[in-house]
C-alpha positions in Angstrom: 75.1 20.0 109.7 73.3 18.0 112.2 73.8 14.9 114.4 71.5 12.2 113.6 71.0 8.8 115.3 68.7 6.7 112.9 65.6 5.5 114.7 62.9 4.0 112.1 59.8 3.8 112.8 57.5 0.8 111.4 54.2 1.5 110.5 53.2 -1.7 112.1 53.6 0.2 115.7 51.3 3.2 114.3 48.9 2.3 112.1 47.2 -0.6 113.6 44.1 -0.4 111.5 43.0 -2.9 108.5 42.0 0.4 106.7 46.1 0.7 106.4 45.6 4.3 107.7 45.3 6.4 111.0 43.5 9.5 111.7 44.2 11.1 114.8 44.6 14.6 117.1 47.3 14.7 118.6 49.8 16.6 121.4 53.2 16.8 121.3 54.6 18.4 124.6 58.3 17.4 124.6 60.6 17.7 121.8 60.6 14.6 119.1 64.4 13.2 118.3 65.4 12.3 114.7 63.4 9.5 113.2 62.3 8.6 109.7 59.6 6.1 109.2 58.3 3.7 106.5 54.9 5.1 105.9 53.5 8.3 104.6 52.7 11.3 107.4 50.1 14.4 106.9 50.6 16.8 110.2 48.6 20.1 110.2 49.4 22.4 113.4 46.4 23.8 115.1 48.2 25.2 117.6 51.5 25.8 119.8 54.9 26.4 118.4 58.0 24.9 117.6 60.5 24.3 115.1 61.2 21.3 113.0 64.2 20.2 110.5 63.1 18.5 107.6 65.4 16.4 105.3 68.6 18.9 107.2 66.3 22.1 106.4 65.0 24.4 109.7 61.1 24.9 109.2 59.0 27.1 111.7 55.7 24.9 113.5 52.8 27.1 114.3 49.0 27.4 114.0 48.6 27.0 109.8 51.8 25.1 109.5 51.1 21.6 106.8 53.6 19.1 105.8 54.3 15.6 104.7 57.1 13.5 105.3 57.5 10.6 103.3 59.2 7.0 103.9 62.1 9.1 102.1 62.5 11.6 104.6 63.9 12.3 108.2 62.8 14.9 110.6 63.2 16.8 114.4 60.5 18.7 116.3 61.7 21.3 119.2 59.1 22.0 121.0 59.1 26.5 122.1 55.8 27.0 122.8 54.1 23.8 124.6 51.6 21.8 123.6 51.7 21.7 119.9 48.4 20.4 118.9 47.9 19.4 115.4 45.8 16.7 113.0 48.1 13.6 112.4 47.6 11.5 109.2 49.7 8.3 108.9 49.3 5.7 105.6 50.5 3.2 104.1 51.9 3.6 100.5 49.2 1.7 98.8 46.6 3.4 100.4 47.6 6.2 97.9 46.6 6.5 94.1 49.3 6.2 91.8 49.2 9.2 89.8 49.5 11.0 92.9 52.4 8.9 94.6 54.1 9.8 91.5 53.9 13.4 91.6 55.3 13.5 95.1 58.3 11.3 94.9 59.1 13.4 91.9 59.3 16.4 94.1 62.7 17.6 94.6 62.1 19.9 97.4 60.4 19.0 101.1 56.5 19.2 101.0 56.4 21.9 104.1 53.7 25.0 104.2 53.1 27.9 106.5 51.8 31.4 106.6 48.8 30.5 104.1 45.3 31.0 105.3 43.5 30.4 102.5 45.6 26.2 102.7 45.2 26.4 106.2 41.4 26.8 106.0 41.0 24.3 103.1 42.9 21.8 104.5 41.5 22.1 108.1 37.9 21.3 107.1 38.9 18.2 105.1 40.7 17.3 108.2 37.5 17.6 110.2 35.8 15.6 107.5 38.5 13.1 108.1 38.1 12.7 111.3 34.4 13.2 111.9 34.0 9.9 109.3 37.5 8.0 110.7 36.3 7.6 114.4 32.5 6.8 113.4 31.6 3.6 114.5 30.5 2.4 110.7 32.8 4.8 108.8 32.5 4.3 104.9 35.4 3.0 103.6 35.7 4.8 100.0 34.7 8.5 101.3 37.7 8.3 103.6 39.5 7.3 100.6 38.2 10.6 98.4 39.0 12.7 101.3 42.4 11.7 101.7 43.2 12.0 98.0 41.7 15.3 98.0 44.3 16.1 100.6 46.9 15.0 98.8 46.0 17.2 95.9 45.8 20.2 97.6 49.2 19.2 98.9 50.1 18.7 94.7 48.9 21.8 93.4 51.3 23.6 95.5 54.3 22.1 93.7 52.3 21.2 90.2 48.8 22.0 88.4 45.8 19.8 88.1 46.5 19.6 84.4 49.5 17.1 85.5 48.0 15.4 88.3 45.0 14.3 85.7 47.5 13.5 83.3 49.9 11.4 84.7 48.5 7.5 83.8 49.5 4.5 84.7 52.7 3.0 83.8 53.8 -0.9 84.4 57.5 0.5 84.7 56.7 3.6 86.6 54.9 1.5 88.9 58.1 -0.4 89.4 60.0 3.0 89.6 58.0 4.1 92.5 58.5 0.9 94.4 62.0 1.1 94.0 62.1 5.1 95.4 60.0 3.9 98.6 62.0 0.5 98.7 65.7 1.1 97.5 67.3 0.6 101.0 65.4 -2.7 101.2 68.1 -3.7 98.2 65.0 -5.2 96.3 65.8 -7.8 93.9 65.1 -7.3 90.0 62.6 -10.4 90.6 60.4 -8.3 93.1 59.7 -5.3 91.0 59.1 -7.6 88.0 56.5 -9.4 90.3 54.4 -5.9 91.0 54.1 -4.9 87.3 52.9 -8.7 86.7 56.0 -9.4 84.3 58.5 -11.9 83.8 61.5 -11.2 85.0 63.3 -11.2 81.7 60.8 -8.9 79.7 60.2 -6.4 82.5 64.2 -6.1 82.5 63.9 -5.3 78.7 61.1 -2.6 79.4 62.8 -0.8 82.1 65.8 -0.2 80.2 64.2 0.9 77.3 62.3 2.8 79.4 64.5 4.5 81.3 68.1 4.4 79.3 69.3 2.2 82.2 69.0 -1.2 83.4 67.4 -2.0 87.1 70.7 -2.0 89.1 72.0 0.8 87.4 69.1 2.8 88.4 68.7 1.0 91.9 72.2 2.0 92.8 71.3 5.7 91.2 69.0 6.0 94.4 70.9 4.7 97.1 73.7 6.7 96.3 71.1 10.1 95.9 70.6 9.3 99.5 73.5 8.8 100.4 74.8 12.1 99.3 72.2 14.0 101.0 72.9 12.2 104.2 76.4 13.4 103.7 75.3 16.9 103.4 72.9 17.0 106.0 74.0 14.8 109.2 77.0 13.7 110.8 76.4 9.8 110.5 79.1 7.9 110.0 80.3 6.3 106.8 79.3 2.9 107.4 75.8 4.2 108.9 75.4 6.2 106.0 75.9 2.9 103.6 73.6 0.6 105.3 70.9 3.4 105.5 71.4 3.7 102.0 70.8 0.3 101.2 74.4 -0.9 100.1 75.4 -4.5 101.4 79.1 -3.6 102.3 81.4 -0.6 103.0 83.5 -1.8 100.8 80.3 -2.1 97.5 79.2 1.7 98.7 82.6 2.7 98.6 83.4 1.8 95.2 80.2 2.6 93.5 80.2 6.5 95.0 84.2 6.5 93.7 82.8 5.7 90.2 79.5 7.7 90.0 80.8 10.7 92.0 84.5 11.0 91.3 85.6 11.3 94.8 85.3 9.3 98.0 82.3 10.0 100.2 84.4 11.5 103.0 86.1 14.0 100.5 82.4 14.7 99.2 81.3 15.8 102.2 84.0 18.1 103.3 84.1 19.3 99.3 80.2 20.3 100.5 79.3 20.7 103.4 79.0 24.5 103.6 76.6 24.4 100.3 
């Protein structure tokens, strides 16, 4: 288990670009403390070495390491051979196509790859093209968007099939589900989700229950509890910090929801599962 003091990095501090993304060649010389952020980030290591703890799991970082960090993840980097040079691509959620967002957020494991020379070569070529276009005096937005999509497809192919990528068509309720997965910590009201789908609140609620087999409120609580369980198992955060980090409005509401769904208290859940 790790010590984790919440440090939320905001896209507005890192993506000061109306193109909704940032593409940089970055250098890490010092350790990077645990943090989370409200944007997507892809990094490709070009040189140097280190270790990264991503959602409580430790990985080796070296030339060829490629990984994706989503707004639901938290991570830390320890530099062992400085400097670590890498490509860093940061982008808003609405920059990504719906089908790729859907696949990425349904992944049950961290998206982290190393020791794959073929993958590295392909990713490096794409990152070179992206950086070259992004830094032009008059870049072509559609070309940039296409390259970014290619990079995400390259990642997606490692844990799904191209058929899955193509067949994941648009669904208004699934669009709301994606929004909920990315924003459950903000405790979004049902009216906001309905607005995203261009539906009335009553009709959206009815469709949501039919499609998901549960109410909007029930699913929102599930997302919060799943995140809380992850924090309980992989951090030393206090119950209070976990409560508010997961989107609950009060500790009493958190404890009640956890006990109703999991049948034990958060403290007992942590003690019984921390070695798993």
